[in-house]
matplotlib code that plots the C-alpha trace (Angstrom):
import matplotlib.pyplot as plt

x = [6.6, 5.8, 2.8, 1.4, 1.9, 0.1, -2.8, -3.1, -3.2, -6.0, -8.0, -7.6, -8.6, -11.8, -12.6, -12.2, -14.8, -17.5, -19.5, -19.6, -23.2, -23.5, -25.3, -22.8, -21.4, -24.8, -25.9, -22.8, -23.4, -27.1, -26.3, -23.8, -24.9, -24.1, -23.0, -22.8, -19.6, -19.8, -17.3, -15.7, -14.3, -11.4, -11.3, -9.0, -11.4, -14.4, -12.6, -11.7, -15.3, -16.5, -14.0, -15.4, -18.9, -18.0, -16.2, -19.3, -21.5, -19.1, -19.1, -22.9, -23.1, -20.6, -22.5, -25.9, -25.4, -23.9, -26.9, -29.3, -27.4, -27.4, -30.7, -32.9, -34.1, -34.8, -38.2, -38.0, -39.1, -36.3, -33.8, -34.8, -34.5, -31.1, -29.5, -30.7, -28.7, -25.5, -26.2, -25.7, -26.5, -23.6, -23.6, -22.0, -18.3, -17.3, -14.9, -13.9, -14.8, -15.1, -17.4, -16.7, -19.4, -17.0, -14.6, -17.4, -18.7, -15.2, -14.5, -17.7, -17.1, -13.7, -15.5, -18.2, -20.8, -24.2, -24.3, -23.8, -25.0, -26.6, -30.4, -31.3, -32.8, -29.5, -27.2, -27.3, -26.3, -22.6, -21.5, -19.8, -18.4, -19.5, -19.3, -20.0, -22.0, -23.1, -26.7, -27.8, -25.2, -26.1, -23.8, -25.2, -23.8, -24.1, -23.6, -24.0, -25.0, -25.6, -29.2, -29.8, -30.8, -27.5, -28.8, -27.4, -29.1, -28.0, -28.7, -28.6, -28.3, -29.0, -29.8, -33.5, -33.4, -32.1, -35.4, -38.5, -40.8, -38.8, -40.5, -41.9, -40.8, -42.7, -41.1, -42.7, -42.3, -42.1, -41.1, -38.8, -37.9, -36.0, -35.5, -37.7, -37.2, -38.1, -37.8, -38.0, -36.6, -35.0, -34.2, -32.4, -31.5, -33.5, -32.8, -33.5, -32.9, -32.9, -32.6, -33.4, -34.5, -38.2, -40.2, -40.9, -37.2, -37.3, -40.6, -39.2, -36.1, -37.9]
y = [18.2, 16.5, 18.8, 18.0, 14.3, 14.4, 16.4, 13.8, 11.0, 12.7, 13.2, 9.6, 8.4, 10.5, 9.1, 5.6, 6.4, 7.1, 3.9, 2.6, 1.8, -1.9, -1.0, 1.7, -0.2, -1.1, 2.5, 3.8, 1.4, 2.2, 5.9, 5.4, 6.6, 4.1, 6.0, 3.7, 3.9, 5.3, 4.2, 7.1, 6.6, 8.4, 10.1, 7.4, 4.7, 6.5, 6.9, 3.2, 2.3, 4.5, 2.9, -0.6, 0.5, 2.0, -1.2, -3.2, -0.9, -1.2, -5.0, -5.1, -2.9, -5.1, -8.2, -6.9, -7.0, -10.5, -11.7, -10.1, -11.6, -15.1, -14.9, -16.8, -17.5, -14.7, -14.0, -14.9, -11.4, -9.8, -12.3, -11.4, -7.7, -8.2, -10.3, -8.6, -5.5, -7.6, -7.9, -4.2, -2.5, -4.0, -7.5, -8.8, -8.8, -12.5, -14.2, -16.6, -17.0, -20.3, -22.0, -25.3, -26.3, -28.5, -25.7, -23.4, -26.0, -26.8, -23.1, -22.7, -25.9, -24.7, -21.7, -23.8, -22.2, -23.9, -25.6, -29.4, -29.7, -27.6, -27.8, -29.7, -26.6, -24.8, -27.8, -27.4, -23.7, -22.6, -20.9, -17.5, -17.8, -17.5, -15.5, -15.9, -13.4, -13.0, -12.0, -11.4, -13.8, -16.5, -17.7, -17.3, -18.6, -16.9, -18.7, -16.9, -18.5, -17.6, -18.2, -19.6, -16.1, -14.6, -12.9, -13.7, -15.5, -15.3, -18.2, -17.4, -20.5, -20.6, -23.3, -24.0, -23.7, -20.2, -19.0, -18.8, -19.3, -21.1, -21.6, -24.9, -27.3, -25.5, -22.3, -19.0, -16.3, -12.6, -9.2, -7.0, -3.8, -4.7, -8.3, -11.3, -14.0, -17.6, -19.1, -22.8, -25.4, -28.8, -30.9, -28.8, -26.0, -23.0, -21.2, -17.8, -17.4, -13.8, -12.4, -9.2, -11.3, -11.7, -13.7, -16.4, -17.2, -18.3, -20.1, -22.1, -22.9, -24.1]
z = [70.8, 74.1, 74.6, 71.1, 71.6, 75.0, 73.3, 70.5, 73.1, 75.0, 71.8, 70.8, 74.3, 74.1, 70.6, 71.9, 74.6, 72.0, 71.4, 67.8, 66.6, 65.6, 62.3, 61.3, 58.4, 56.9, 57.3, 55.5, 52.6, 52.4, 52.1, 49.3, 45.8, 43.1, 40.0, 36.9, 35.0, 31.5, 29.0, 27.2, 23.7, 22.5, 19.1, 17.5, 18.8, 17.3, 13.9, 13.9, 14.6, 11.8, 9.4, 10.3, 9.7, 6.4, 5.3, 6.2, 4.1, 1.2, 1.5, 1.5, -1.5, -3.3, -2.6, -3.5, -7.3, -7.0, -5.0, -7.5, -10.5, -9.0, -7.2, -9.6, -13.1, -15.6, -17.2, -20.9, -21.9, -19.9, -21.3, -24.9, -24.3, -22.7, -25.4, -28.6, -28.0, -28.2, -31.9, -32.5, -35.8, -37.8, -36.2, -33.0, -32.1, -32.2, -29.9, -32.6, -36.3, -38.1, -40.6, -38.9, -36.4, -34.5, -33.9, -32.7, -30.3, -29.0, -28.4, -26.4, -24.5, -23.3, -21.8, -20.1, -22.2, -22.5, -25.8, -26.0, -29.6, -32.3, -32.8, -36.0, -37.6, -37.9, -38.6, -42.4, -42.1, -42.3, -39.1, -39.0, -35.4, -31.8, -28.6, -24.8, -22.7, -19.1, -18.6, -15.0, -13.8, -16.3, -19.2, -22.6, -25.9, -29.3, -32.6, -35.9, -39.1, -42.8, -44.0, -47.5, -48.7, -47.5, -44.4, -41.0, -38.2, -34.6, -32.1, -28.4, -26.2, -22.4, -19.9, -19.7, -15.9, -16.1, -17.5, -15.2, -18.1, -20.9, -24.2, -25.2, -27.9, -30.6, -31.9, -30.7, -33.2, -32.3, -33.7, -31.7, -33.5, -36.6, -35.4, -36.1, -33.4, -32.7, -29.3, -28.3, -26.0, -26.5, -23.5, -20.8, -23.3, -24.6, -27.9, -29.3, -33.0, -34.3, -37.8, -39.7, -42.7, -43.5, -40.9, -43.6, -43.6, -40.0, -40.4, -43.4, -41.4, -38.3]

ax = plt.figure().add_subplot(projection="3d")
ax.plot(x, y, z, "-o")
ax.set_aspect("equal")
plt.show()
């Protein structure tokens, strides 16, 4: 042990005799290779990230129809094509049935449906009932009446601002399949009256 200790002391003494360069520290630092650290993700972290991305995609897909439905006014032609199929081949399914106009209007008002009053053209007609629909995010009222000739007439009501090109105050008549229609606006409301009766029946009424 004494011999080993003496040997170590001699080696240490020799090392102390070696001069240390003044720029040794800077030379050592200059020669170091800087390796950027790369973050490694574990499998659970990657799965969690994938789940978040999937959730975001689902959210975007869910919101897209909502944005489209509430994105703006409808073209009148698109509106007409959307509401007429509600009438079906044997008449529409009504939410309530009543010959009393006041009851019909009250039922629609409870559901915030766009009809403040009936247009003068249909006021003399007995009502059959009514229904509420949603078309491209816009609320549409339907009121059904009986014409003097016994045929049915169906009045769709929508806010005028919900149509990009609402009809004017004079009725615009058209033929769509088996349906004869008349479209017009009064104040802030637009109307579409449809029947399978002869066109003259609507023209006489309006």
